[in-house]
All heavy atoms as an XYZ file, in Angstrom:
909
protein
N       0.859     -1.180      0.000
C       0.000      0.000      0.000
C       0.901      1.238      0.000
O       1.805      1.353      0.808
C      -0.882     -0.034      1.262
C      -1.872      1.088      1.319
S      -2.943      1.103      2.798
C      -3.576     -0.518      2.891
N       0.659      2.182     -0.925
C       1.493      3.377     -0.988
C       1.092      4.374      0.105
O       0.072      4.226      0.758
C       1.455      4.016     -2.371
C       0.081      4.545     -2.762
O      -0.781      4.684     -1.884
O      -0.110      4.829     -3.949
N       1.949      5.386      0.298
C       1.729      6.343      1.384
C       0.409      7.094      1.250
O      -0.269      7.356      2.232
C       2.888      7.332      1.481
C       4.119      6.734      2.086
C       5.151      7.793      2.367
C       6.343      7.167      3.060
N       7.252      8.140      3.587
N       0.037      7.440      0.016
C      -1.209      8.188     -0.188
C      -2.411      7.327      0.176
O      -3.345      7.792      0.813
C      -1.319      8.684     -1.632
C      -2.400      9.713     -1.839
C      -2.209     11.004     -1.059
O      -1.058     11.412     -0.831
O      -3.230     11.593     -0.651
N      -2.381      6.050     -0.194
C      -3.476      5.144      0.157
C      -3.520      4.942      1.659
O      -4.591      4.935      2.263
C      -3.304      3.789     -0.565
O      -3.203      4.030     -1.956
C      -4.479      2.870     -0.275
N      -2.337      4.789      2.290
C      -2.286      4.653      3.741
C      -2.895      5.872      4.416
O      -3.665      5.751      5.358
C      -0.837      4.488      4.211
C      -0.243      3.141      3.917
C       1.205      3.056      4.340
O       1.640      3.866      5.182
O       1.909      2.184      3.822
N      -2.563      7.058      3.917
C      -3.066      8.291      4.514
C      -4.591      8.361      4.388
O      -5.276      8.785      5.302
C      -2.430      9.514      3.858
C      -2.944     10.833      4.414
C      -2.117     11.996      3.944
N      -0.861     12.122      4.621
C      -0.716     12.489      5.893
N      -1.754     12.734      6.625
N       0.459     12.622      6.433
N      -5.122      7.929      3.239
C      -6.566      7.981      3.025
C      -7.309      7.094      4.012
O      -8.438      7.377      4.383
C      -6.910      7.566      1.590
C      -6.485      8.594      0.557
C      -6.600      8.085     -0.868
O      -7.115      6.969     -1.071
O      -6.158      8.808     -1.776
N      -6.676      5.999      4.432
C      -7.340      5.083      5.350
C      -6.877      5.277      6.791
O      -7.313      4.573      7.674
C      -7.070      3.621      4.925
O      -5.665      3.388      4.931
C      -7.661      3.337      3.563
N      -5.993      6.234      7.020
C      -5.476      6.462      8.357
C      -6.404      7.360      9.159
O      -7.460      7.767      8.695
C      -4.087      7.108      8.274
O      -4.208      8.471      7.917
N      -5.950      7.689     10.377
C      -6.754      8.595     11.191
C      -6.485     10.056     10.830
O      -6.976     10.947     11.488
C      -6.522      8.333     12.675
C      -5.114      8.535     13.156
C      -5.023      8.201     14.633
C      -3.625      8.352     15.155
N      -3.574      8.115     16.595
N      -5.727     10.286      9.777
C      -5.464     11.641      9.278
C      -5.939     11.709      7.820
O      -5.143     11.773      6.894
C      -3.975     11.982      9.365
C      -3.397     11.661     10.716
C      -2.599     10.549     10.907
C      -3.683     12.463     11.812
C      -2.085     10.246     12.154
C      -3.180     12.161     13.061
C      -2.380     11.054     13.228
O      -1.887     10.758     14.464
N      -7.239     11.684      7.600
C      -7.751     11.565      6.219
C      -7.908     12.877      5.463
O      -8.601     12.931      4.468
C      -9.120     10.932      6.449
C      -9.559     11.497      7.761
C      -8.295     11.625      8.581
N      -7.266     13.963      5.922
C      -7.407     15.253      5.252
C      -8.880     15.668      5.174
O      -9.478     15.722      4.108
C      -6.775     15.251      3.855
C      -5.285     15.009      3.913
O      -4.598     15.557      4.753
N      -4.787     14.181      3.039
N      -9.432     15.942      6.326
C     -10.831     16.351      6.417
C     -11.067     17.604      5.579
O     -10.239     18.514      5.571
C     -11.217     16.624      7.880
C     -11.156     15.400      8.759
C     -12.141     14.326      8.332
O     -13.260     14.615      7.954
N     -11.700     13.079      8.372
N     -12.196     17.672      4.891
C     -12.482     18.837      4.050
C     -12.541     20.130      4.871
O     -13.097     20.149      5.963
C     -13.852     18.521      3.447
C     -14.051     17.065      3.641
C     -13.241     16.662      4.822
N     -11.930     21.159      4.345
C     -11.936     22.485      4.955
C     -12.403     23.464      3.888
O     -12.000     23.347      2.731
C     -10.526     22.864      5.461
C     -10.143     21.974      6.636
C     -10.440     24.329      5.843
C      -8.748     22.212      7.164
N     -13.227     24.419      4.262
C     -13.699     25.418      3.287
C     -13.462     26.820      3.823
O     -14.383     27.542      4.153
C     -15.189     25.224      2.960
O     -15.927     25.217      4.180
C     -15.437     23.927      2.221
N     -12.204     27.192      3.906
C     -11.838     28.531      4.355
C     -11.627     29.480      3.186
O     -11.626     30.687      3.352
C     -10.552     28.476      5.189
C     -10.638     27.680      6.493
C      -9.261     27.584      7.141
C     -11.628     28.314      7.443
N     -11.436     28.907      2.016
C     -11.112     29.699      0.832
C     -12.041     29.305     -0.313
O     -12.483     28.156     -0.385
C      -9.657     29.425      0.427
O      -9.370     29.963     -0.842
N     -12.286     30.226     -1.260
C     -13.046     29.844     -2.447
C     -12.235     28.929     -3.382
O     -12.787     28.300     -4.264
C     -13.368     31.173     -3.123
C     -12.404     32.151     -2.564
C     -12.002     31.657     -1.208
N     -10.927     28.842     -3.155
C     -10.054     28.012     -3.979
C      -9.940     26.610     -3.369
O      -9.401     26.454     -2.273
C      -8.673     28.651     -4.079
C      -7.704     27.846     -4.938
O      -8.100     26.800     -5.482
O      -6.553     28.282     -5.061
N     -10.425     25.579     -4.058
C     -10.361     24.227     -3.499
C      -8.935     23.734     -3.266
O      -8.693     22.950     -2.345
C     -11.089     23.363     -4.532
C     -11.126     24.172     -5.778
C     -11.048     25.609     -5.376
N      -7.974     24.185     -4.069
C      -6.587     23.771     -3.863
C      -6.042     24.314     -2.550
O      -5.308     23.631     -1.833
C      -5.708     24.222     -5.020
C      -6.053     23.513     -6.308
O      -6.542     22.394     -6.300
N      -5.824     24.171     -7.418
N      -6.401     25.553     -2.222
C      -5.982     26.146     -0.946
C      -6.584     25.364      0.206
O      -5.897     25.062      1.197
C      -6.403     27.626     -0.877
O      -5.764     28.328     -1.947
C      -6.019     28.251      0.443
N      -7.862     25.014      0.095
C      -8.520     24.250      1.151
C      -7.867     22.876      1.332
O      -7.680     22.421      2.460
C     -10.008     24.092      0.843
C     -10.743     25.401      0.991
O     -10.417     26.228      1.829
N     -11.744     25.607      0.154
N      -7.509     22.236      0.244
C      -6.841     20.937      0.330
C      -5.496     21.076      1.027
O      -5.145     20.266      1.895
C      -6.657     20.333     -1.077
O      -7.947     20.128     -1.651
C      -5.901     19.019     -1.030
N      -4.742     22.121      0.677
C      -3.445     22.343      1.298
C      -3.590     22.583      2.796
O      -2.861     21.992      3.606
C      -2.732     23.528      0.641
C      -1.383     23.911      1.250
C      -0.397     22.759      1.167
C      -0.840     25.149      0.565
N      -4.529     23.435      3.188
C      -4.744     23.719      4.612
C      -5.117     22.437      5.349
O      -4.601     22.148      6.429
C      -5.825     24.806      4.797
C      -5.315     26.142      4.267
C      -6.233     24.925      6.268
C      -6.394     27.206      4.132
N      -5.989     21.646      4.751
C      -6.410     20.389      5.363
C      -5.220     19.456      5.566
O      -5.064     18.835      6.623
C      -7.470     19.718      4.492
O      -7.830     18.472      5.011
N      -4.361     19.362      4.562
C      -3.183     18.501      4.669
C      -2.231     19.006      5.750
O      -1.645     18.208      6.484
C      -2.465     18.404      3.323
C      -3.211     17.561      2.300
C      -2.465     17.511      0.983
C      -3.183     16.665     -0.039
N      -3.093     15.235      0.226
N      -2.074     20.325      5.867
C      -1.203     20.893      6.896
C      -1.743     20.569      8.280
O      -0.997     20.149      9.177
C      -1.041     22.421      6.707
C      -0.208     22.709      5.455
C      -0.395     23.053      7.945
C      -0.209     24.172      5.037
N      -3.050     20.748      8.480
C      -3.662     20.480      9.784
C      -3.523     18.996     10.133
O      -3.160     18.650     11.269
C      -5.143     20.920      9.789
C      -5.866     20.412     11.018
C      -5.239     22.439      9.708
N      -3.773     18.121      9.174
C      -3.646     16.693      9.458
C      -2.199     16.299      9.735
O      -1.924     15.461     10.593
C      -4.214     15.863      8.306
C      -5.731     15.884      8.270
O      -6.345     16.304      9.273
O      -6.302     15.483      7.252
N      -1.276     16.899      9.007
C       0.153     16.612      9.243
C       0.550     17.086     10.641
O       1.315     16.416     11.337
C       0.984     17.317      8.167
C       2.438     17.014      8.231
C       2.728     15.661      7.632
N       4.167     15.515      7.544
C       4.804     14.391      7.749
N       4.147     13.297      8.009
N       6.114     14.343      7.664
N       0.003     18.216     11.070
C       0.248     18.736     12.414
C      -0.266     17.745     13.461
O       0.436     17.426     14.424
C      -0.445     20.094     12.568
C      -0.244     20.678     13.952
O       0.916     20.924     14.336
O      -1.253     20.872     14.648
N      -1.489     17.249     13.263
C      -2.061     16.269     14.199
C      -1.206     15.013     14.250
O      -0.951     14.458     15.323
C      -3.486     15.906     13.775
C      -4.490     17.012     13.960
C      -5.846     16.574     13.420
C      -6.828     17.715     13.409
N      -8.100     17.324     12.745
N      -0.763     14.565     13.096
C       0.066     13.362     13.023
C       1.372     13.561     13.794
O       1.805     12.683     14.549
C       0.343     13.036     11.556
C       1.069     11.738     11.324
C       1.260     11.426      9.849
O       0.878     12.228      8.969
O       1.813     10.349      9.565
N       2.003     14.729     13.616
C       3.244     15.024     14.329
C       3.042     15.106     15.834
O       3.863     14.606     16.608
N       1.950     15.731     16.252
C       1.655     15.813     17.685
C       1.446     14.425     18.274
O       1.932     14.126     19.375
C       0.428     16.686     17.930
C       0.669     18.189     17.857
C      -0.658     18.948     17.908
C       1.582     18.649     18.978
N       0.726     13.572     17.549
C       0.516     12.208     18.036
C       1.832     11.435     18.101
O       2.065     10.667     19.035
C      -0.471     11.458     17.138
C      -1.912     11.896     17.338
O      -2.182     12.676     18.286
O      -2.769     11.458     16.541
N       2.693     11.639     17.123
C       3.945     10.879     17.054
C       4.974     11.363     18.074
O       5.626     10.564     18.739
C       4.528     10.977     15.638
C       5.785     10.169     15.421
C       6.227     10.214     13.968
C       7.482      9.391     13.762
N       7.902      9.403     12.348
N       5.110     12.709     18.209
C       6.177     13.253     19.037
C       5.687     13.841     20.359
O       6.487     14.106     21.255
C       6.962     14.323     18.261
C       7.609     13.766     17.024
C       7.113     14.067     15.772
C       8.715     12.938     17.111
C       7.699     13.560     14.621
C       9.312     12.423     15.977
C       8.801     12.724     14.723
N       4.399     14.115     20.471
C       3.847     14.618     21.722
C       4.102     16.089     21.995
O       3.816     16.569     23.090
N       4.649     16.810     21.026
C       4.861     18.241     21.185
C       4.913     18.908     19.825
O       5.099     18.249     18.810
C       6.126     18.531     21.996
C       7.478     18.075     21.486
C       8.562     18.900     22.146
C       7.705     16.620     21.791
N       4.728     20.226     19.824
C       4.749     20.974     18.570
C       6.189     21.158     18.100
O       7.141     20.960     18.865
C       4.113     22.364     18.742
O       4.939     23.129     19.637
C       2.692     22.269     19.283
N       6.347     21.578     16.866
C       7.695     21.851     16.357
C       8.356     22.954     17.183
O       9.544     22.886     17.485
C       7.644     22.242     14.885
C       7.280     21.095     13.971
S       7.207     21.576     12.231
C       8.949     21.537     11.831
N       7.583     23.973     17.537
C       8.127     25.072     18.352
C       8.609     24.551     19.700
O       9.691     24.892     20.170
C       7.055     26.147     18.526
C       7.362     27.267     19.498
C       8.362     28.312     19.005
N       8.159     28.773     17.668
C       7.410     29.817     17.308
N       6.767     30.515     18.200
N       7.313     30.173     16.060
N       7.803     23.709     20.331
C       8.197     23.145     21.624
C       9.461     22.305     21.483
O      10.356     22.376     22.331
C       7.063     22.292     22.199
C       5.864     23.093     22.645
C       4.655     22.218     22.931
O       4.471     21.167     22.307
N       3.812     22.661     23.854
N       9.552     21.534     20.428
C      10.733     20.706     20.199
C      11.966     21.576     19.992
O      13.047     21.276     20.511
C      10.515     19.796     18.997
N      11.807     22.664     19.238
C      12.941     23.561     18.993
C      13.385     24.256     20.274
O      14.577     24.376     20.546
C      12.578     24.593     17.921
C      13.757     25.432     17.473
S      15.103     24.490     16.753
C      14.376     23.986     15.230
N      12.432     24.709     21.078
C      12.780     25.373     22.336
C      13.418     24.390     23.309
O      14.277     24.768     24.104
C      11.544     26.018     22.956
C      10.980     27.217     22.194
C       9.663     27.676     22.819
C      11.980     28.361     22.137
N      13.015     23.142     23.225
C      13.556     22.102     24.104
C      15.019     21.820     23.773
O      15.828     21.577     24.659
C      12.710     20.834     23.951
C      13.075     19.720     24.885
C      12.096     18.561     24.696
C      12.468     17.390     25.577
N      11.571     16.253     25.365
N      15.353     21.854     22.469
C      16.713     21.556     22.052
C      17.076     22.374     20.815
O      17.025     21.877     19.692
C      16.877     20.054     21.780
C      18.332     19.671     21.597
O      19.226     20.506     21.657
N      18.570     18.398     21.359
N      17.489     23.653     21.020
C      17.802     24.529     19.881
C      18.940     24.014     18.991
O      19.038     24.386     17.833
C      18.186     25.857     20.531
C      17.717     25.780     21.929
C      17.624     24.327     22.287
N      19.777     23.138     19.510
C      20.890     22.589     18.731
C      20.358     21.792     17.524
O      21.029     21.667     16.512
C      21.785     21.682     19.616
C      22.380     22.488     20.783
C      22.885     21.013     18.808
C      23.284     23.626     20.382
N      19.134     21.270     17.635
C      18.549     20.499     16.538
C      18.248     21.351     15.315
O      17.910     20.814     14.263
C      17.256     19.819     16.997
C      17.524     18.599     17.861
O      18.682     18.146     17.913
O      16.566     18.101     18.478
N      18.379     22.662     15.430
C      18.043     23.555     14.329
C      18.803     23.184     13.058
O      18.225     23.110     11.980
C      18.319     24.999     14.720
S      17.864     26.182     13.443
N      20.109     22.918     13.163
C      20.896     22.568     11.980
C      20.392     21.267     11.372
O      20.276     21.154     10.146
C      22.380     22.448     12.331
C      23.234     22.160     11.120
C      24.707     22.115     11.438
C      25.484     21.793     10.175
N      26.897     21.592     10.432
N      20.069     20.304     12.206
C      19.525     19.034     11.717
C      18.221     19.284     10.961
O      18.011     18.744      9.880
C      19.288     18.090     12.893
C      18.633     16.798     12.526
C      18.334     15.968     13.765
C      17.363     14.872     13.403
N      16.588     14.410     14.513
N      17.357     20.121     11.519
C      16.078     20.421     10.875
C      16.289     21.135      9.551
O      15.588     20.878      8.586
C      15.210     21.270     11.798
C      14.622     20.516     12.946
C      15.100     19.367     13.514
C      13.451     20.862     13.660
N      14.291     18.993     14.545
C      13.269     19.890     14.660
C      12.544     21.895     13.561
C      12.208     19.924     15.552
C      11.492     21.930     14.454
C      11.320     20.956     15.428
N      17.248     22.066      9.513
C      17.533     22.775      8.269
C      18.038     21.812      7.196
O      17.643     21.903      6.029
C      18.544     23.895      8.508
C      18.013     25.089      9.307
C      19.161     26.012      9.687
C      16.955     25.834      8.507
N      18.902     20.876      7.583
C      19.395     19.884      6.627
C      18.260     18.983      6.133
O      18.188     18.664      4.943
C      20.517     19.045      7.237
C      21.838     19.777      7.226
O      22.139     20.505      6.285
N      22.616     19.607      8.274
N      17.357     18.576      7.035
C      16.218     17.761      6.623
C      15.318     18.547      5.668
O      14.829     17.995      4.676
C      15.426     17.295      7.848
C      16.131     16.202      8.621
C      15.341     15.740      9.829
O      14.142     16.056      9.948
O      15.941     15.045     10.664
N      15.116     19.834      5.965
C      14.287     20.670      5.088
C      14.939     20.798      3.704
O      14.246     20.751      2.677
C      14.063     22.045      5.711
N      16.258     20.958      3.675
C      16.972     21.038      2.399
C      16.803     19.748      1.606
O      16.522     19.784      0.401
C      18.454     21.323      2.642
C      19.342     21.339      1.396
C      18.878     22.413      0.415
C      20.784     21.548      1.788
N      16.953     18.607      2.273
C      16.774     17.325      1.591
C      15.349     17.204      1.035
O      15.166     16.732     -0.090
C      17.078     16.176      2.549
C      18.554     16.069      2.886
C      18.829     15.104      4.026
O      17.889     14.427      4.506
O      19.997     15.016      4.447
N      14.366     17.622      1.811
C      12.974     17.576      1.347
C      12.773     18.505      0.143
O      12.050     18.167     -0.799
C      12.016     17.953      2.473
C      11.958     16.942      3.602
C      11.415     15.593      3.182
O      10.580     15.531      2.250
O      11.827     14.583      3.778
N      13.401     19.681      0.176
C      13.284     20.621     -0.937
C      13.923     20.039     -2.201
O      13.395     20.208     -3.312
C      13.932     21.959     -0.579
N      15.030     19.353     -2.039
C      15.680     18.706     -3.183
C      14.749     17.645     -3.759
O      14.547     17.568     -4.979
C      17.042     18.108     -2.776
C      18.038     19.236     -2.475
C      17.581     17.158     -3.853
C      19.311     18.779     -1.796
N      14.170     16.825     -2.877
C      13.234     15.802     -3.346
C      12.046     16.444     -4.044
O      11.611     15.972     -5.105
C      12.747     14.934     -2.185
C      13.823     14.005     -1.656
O      14.835     13.809     -2.353
O      13.651     13.477     -0.542
N      11.507     17.517     -3.478
C      10.377     18.208     -4.101
C      10.750     18.682     -5.503
O       9.975     18.515     -6.450
C       9.933     19.402     -3.251
C       8.884     20.309     -3.883
C       7.585     19.547     -4.143
C       8.642     21.523     -3.024
N      11.935     19.232     -5.652
C      12.381     19.694     -6.966
C      12.442     18.536     -7.952
O      12.022     18.669     -9.107
C      13.757     20.349     -6.868
O      13.695     21.483     -6.031
N      12.924     17.395     -7.494
C      12.998     16.223     -8.363
C      11.600     15.757     -8.760
O      11.360     15.396     -9.910
C      13.771     15.107     -7.671
C      15.253     15.472     -7.461
C      16.015     14.432     -6.656
N      15.945     13.139     -7.307
C      15.703     11.987     -6.652
N      15.507     11.982     -5.356
N      15.668     10.848     -7.308
N      10.672     15.758     -7.803
C       9.288     15.367     -8.103
C       8.675     16.326     -9.121
O       7.963     15.897    -10.041
C       8.420     15.360     -6.846
C       8.861     14.416     -5.757
C       8.677     14.743     -4.424
C       9.469     13.192     -6.036
C       9.066     13.891     -3.402
C       9.866     12.334     -5.026
C       9.656     12.683     -3.710
O      10.042     11.844     -2.707
N       8.927     17.611     -8.952
C       8.367     18.598     -9.877
C       8.927     18.420    -11.284
O       8.187     18.484    -12.270
C       8.633     20.022     -9.370
C       7.858     20.435     -8.122
C       8.375     21.768     -7.592
C       6.376     20.512     -8.419
N      10.215     18.188    -11.372
C      10.832     17.969    -12.686
C      10.213     16.742    -13.349
O       9.844     16.766    -14.524
C      12.364     17.822    -12.562
C      12.987     19.180    -12.213
C      12.965     17.255    -13.849
C      14.435     19.100    -11.799
N      10.070     15.666    -12.597
C       9.480     14.441    -13.159
C       8.036     14.673    -13.579
O       7.598     14.219    -14.634
C       9.562     13.286    -12.156
C       9.051     11.974    -12.713
C       9.787     11.515    -13.964
O      11.010     11.721    -14.075
O       9.117     10.943    -14.851
N       7.279     15.413    -12.760
C       5.878     15.698    -13.098
C       5.785     16.545    -14.363
O       4.930     16.294    -15.227
C       5.186     16.402    -11.934
N       6.662     17.520    -14.503
C       6.663     18.366    -15.701
C       6.995     17.531    -16.932
O       6.327     17.630    -17.966
C       7.660     19.544    -15.538
C       7.124     20.538    -14.500
C       7.923     20.233    -16.874
C       8.153     21.556    -14.032
N       8.020     16.693    -16.826
C       8.391     15.848    -17.963
C       7.268     14.867    -18.312
O       6.957     14.656    -19.492
C       9.682     15.093    -17.664
C      10.934     15.960    -17.543
C      12.130     15.123    -17.090
C      11.237     16.680    -18.839
N       6.645     14.280    -17.295
C       5.531     13.360    -17.537
C       4.373     14.081    -18.202
O       3.734     13.545    -19.116
C       5.067     12.730    -16.221
O       6.076     11.928    -15.677
N       4.105     15.288    -17.760
C       3.033     16.086    -18.362
C       3.343     16.358    -19.833
O       2.476     16.225    -20.690
C       2.851     17.393    -17.598
C       1.812     18.287    -18.206
C       0.457     18.041    -18.023
C       2.186     19.379    -18.994
C      -0.502     18.854    -18.603
C       1.235     20.198    -19.570
C      -0.112     19.936    -19.368
O      -1.047     20.734    -19.950
N       4.590     16.722    -20.123
C       4.979     16.988    -21.507
C       4.789     15.750    -22.373
O       4.317     15.844    -23.514
C       6.425     17.474    -21.568
C       6.617     18.867    -21.039
C       8.076     19.273    -20.933
O       8.962     18.435    -20.848
N       8.314     20.571    -20.921
N       5.143     14.587    -21.849
C       4.958     13.338    -22.594
C       3.476     13.106    -22.869
O       3.082     12.749    -23.983
C       5.569     12.154    -21.821
C       7.096     12.261    -21.844
C       5.109     10.813    -22.399
C       7.806     11.316    -20.889
N       2.630     13.328    -21.849
C       1.186     13.149    -22.038
C       0.624     14.121    -23.072
O      -0.229     13.747    -23.887
C       0.455     13.320    -20.707
C       0.648     12.190    -19.705
C       0.001     12.563    -18.366
C       0.088     10.882    -20.227
N       1.099     15.359    -23.066
C       0.638     16.346    -24.047
C       1.010     15.885    -25.456
O       0.187     15.957    -26.377
C       1.224     17.745    -23.738
C       1.046     18.693    -24.907
C       0.588     18.322    -22.476
N       2.230     15.404    -25.618
C       2.664     14.941    -26.938
C       1.850     13.722    -27.388
O       1.453     13.633    -28.549
C       4.163     14.618    -26.934
C       5.045     15.842    -26.826
C       4.788     16.863    -27.931
O       4.663     16.474    -29.110
O       4.696     18.059    -27.605
N       1.602     12.791    -26.461
C       0.784     11.619    -26.807
C      -0.631     12.050    -27.181
O      -1.224     11.506    -28.120
C       0.744     10.634    -25.643
C       2.013      9.848    -25.472
C       1.892      8.852    -24.335
C       3.169      8.053    -24.184
N       3.069      7.078    -23.076
N      -1.164     13.021    -26.453
C      -2.508     13.513    -26.748
C      -2.554     14.162    -28.130
O      -3.510     13.954    -28.886
C      -2.966     14.500    -25.677
C      -4.418     14.879    -25.837
O      -5.274     14.006    -25.915
N      -4.685     16.169    -25.902
N      -1.530     14.939    -28.479
C      -1.476     15.556    -29.809
C      -1.474     14.481    -30.890
O      -2.169     14.610    -31.905
C      -0.225     16.428    -29.950
C      -0.299     17.749    -29.238
C       0.990     18.531    -29.447
C       1.015     19.803    -28.644
N       2.300     20.499    -28.778
N      -0.694     13.426    -30.662
C      -0.622     12.341    -31.642
C      -1.979     11.654    -31.773
O      -2.434     11.363    -32.885
C       0.459     11.326    -31.243
C       0.616     10.186    -32.222
C       1.027     10.645    -33.619
O       1.766     11.607    -33.780
N       0.532      9.958    -34.631
N      -2.639     11.405    -30.645
C      -3.968     10.776    -30.691
C      -4.984     11.668    -31.397
O      -5.809     11.184    -32.176
C      -4.442     10.453    -29.276
C      -3.752      9.279    -28.592
C      -4.197      9.183    -27.132
C      -4.020      7.984    -29.331
N      -4.928     12.968    -31.131
C      -5.838     13.899    -31.809
C      -5.609     13.869    -33.325
O      -6.562     13.893    -34.101
C      -5.663     15.317    -31.271
C      -6.238     15.517    -29.885
C      -5.973     16.905    -29.320
O      -5.154     17.653    -29.900
O      -6.584     17.229    -28.291
N      -4.354     13.798    -33.716
C      -4.021     13.727    -35.140
C      -4.584     12.442    -35.749
O      -5.182     12.466    -36.830
C      -2.501     13.787    -35.309
C      -2.044     13.738    -36.744
C      -0.519     13.780    -36.821
C      -0.049     13.585    -38.245
N       1.404     13.501    -38.352
N      -4.418     11.332    -35.042
C      -4.923     10.052    -35.544
C      -6.446     10.059    -35.626
O      -7.020      9.545    -36.599
C      -4.445      8.916    -34.646
C      -2.954      8.649    -34.763
C      -2.447      7.631    -33.757
O      -3.278      6.889    -33.171
O      -1.226      7.572    -33.551
N      -7.105     10.632    -34.643
C      -8.569     10.717    -34.658
C      -9.033     11.557    -35.835
O      -9.978     11.188    -36.551
C      -9.113     11.282    -33.319
C     -10.576     11.682    -33.429
C      -8.907     10.279    -32.193
N      -8.356     12.671    -36.067
C      -8.713     13.540    -37.201
C      -8.559     12.783    -38.516
O      -9.430     12.840    -39.393
C      -7.833     14.797    -37.194
C      -8.157     15.755    -38.306
C      -7.263     16.975    -38.242
C      -7.550     17.888    -39.419
N      -6.656     19.021    -39.490
N      -7.466     12.051    -38.661
C      -7.239     11.275    -39.883
C      -8.312     10.203    -40.054
O      -8.806      9.978    -41.163
C      -5.847     10.642    -39.856
C      -4.723     11.643    -40.005
C      -3.350     11.037    -39.749
O      -3.256      9.837    -39.403
O      -2.361     11.783    -39.873
N      -8.691      9.537    -38.972
C      -9.738      8.517    -39.048
C     -11.083      9.129    -39.413
O     -11.837      8.543    -40.212
C      -9.844      7.762    -37.724
C      -8.724      6.763    -37.431
C      -8.839      6.243    -36.003
C      -8.755      5.617    -38.430
N     -11.390     10.282    -38.852
C     -12.643     10.956    -39.201
C     -12.660     11.336    -40.672
O     -13.676     11.161    -41.352
C     -12.848     12.202    -38.329
C     -13.269     11.886    -36.918
C     -13.467     13.158    -36.119
C     -13.932     12.849    -34.709
N     -14.125     14.067    -33.915
N     -11.537     11.853    -41.161
C     -11.449     12.212    -42.581
C     -11.596     10.969    -43.452
O     -12.292     10.992    -44.479
C     -10.124     12.922    -42.865
C     -10.039     14.308    -42.283
C      -8.645     14.916    -42.393
O      -7.716     14.249    -42.906
O      -8.488     16.057    -41.941
N     -10.983      9.885    -43.040
C     -11.084      8.637    -43.790
C     -12.527      8.129    -43.795
O     -13.053      7.717    -44.838
C     -10.141      7.594    -43.198
C     -10.138      6.301    -43.921
N      -9.536      6.128    -45.147
C     -10.690      5.099    -43.599
C      -9.706      4.886    -45.554
N     -10.400      4.239    -44.628
N     -13.155      8.146    -42.633
C     -14.556      7.702    -42.534
C     -15.468      8.585    -43.381
O     -16.389      8.092    -44.042
C     -15.036      7.703    -41.084
C     -14.483      6.541    -40.307
O     -13.994      5.568    -40.889
N     -14.543      6.629    -38.994
N     -15.224      9.894    -43.368
C     -16.037     10.811    -44.179
C     -15.869     10.492    -45.663
O     -16.841     10.439    -46.412
C     -15.648     12.256    -43.913
C     -16.510     13.273    -44.637
C     -16.101     14.676    -44.289
C     -16.950     15.728    -44.918
N     -17.340     15.588    -46.270
N     -14.638     10.227    -46.062
C     -14.367      9.871    -47.452
C     -15.111      8.582    -47.825
O     -15.715      8.484    -48.885
C     -12.866      9.696    -47.678
C     -12.496      9.413    -49.118
S     -10.735      9.148    -49.343
C     -10.536      7.553    -48.564
N     -15.097      7.596    -46.956
C     -15.809      6.341    -47.210
C     -17.307      6.561    -47.301
O     -17.997      5.959    -48.143
C     -15.503      5.317    -46.123
C     -14.088      4.741    -46.113
C     -13.902      3.849    -44.899
C     -13.799      3.985    -47.399
N     -17.822      7.430    -46.463
C     -19.270      7.691    -46.459
C     -19.686      8.503    -47.689
O     -20.782      8.315    -48.222
C     -19.674      8.432    -45.186
C     -19.458      7.660    -43.902
S     -20.372      6.125    -43.840
C     -21.985      6.726    -43.462
N     -18.831      9.400    -48.144
C     -19.126     10.247    -49.295
C     -19.021      9.484    -50.616
O     -19.650      9.859    -51.617
C     -18.205     11.464    -49.345
C     -18.489     12.459    -48.251
O     -19.576     12.365    -47.622
O     -17.637     13.339    -47.999
N     -18.253      8.421    -50.646
C     -18.034      7.652    -51.879
C     -18.365      6.182    -51.632
O     -17.471      5.371    -51.404
C     -16.567      7.795    -52.349
C     -16.158      9.190    -52.586
N     -16.585      9.897    -53.683
C     -15.366     10.034    -51.877
C     -16.056     11.112    -53.634
N     -15.320     11.228    -52.543
N     -19.639      5.851    -51.731
C     -20.057      4.455    -51.447
C     -19.529      3.448    -52.427
O     -19.180      3.496    -53.477
C     -21.577      4.507    -51.507
C     -21.972      5.854    -51.948
C     -20.739      6.705    -52.028
């Protein structure tokens, strides 16, 4: 089971929130709130409390954030490339459909 499927069936199901007219913003807020709940359940304190408890961890947190940002960049690059491939495949399919329609029209016009 992948992480997204696990999350959908977990106790952090990204409950719907309607604070904004933009559904993407609402989804993001919902995910942030659920991630916060998950962290509180796992660690028993907020990020602020953890930082105040041990400020030396700041460098570790910054390095983890950098690693996550690198991964995010890689995911975005892959998503962009995948999207470009899908657009090209769609163009090819549209071309083939147009050719088939023209062929069918020709067959219908000349019995």
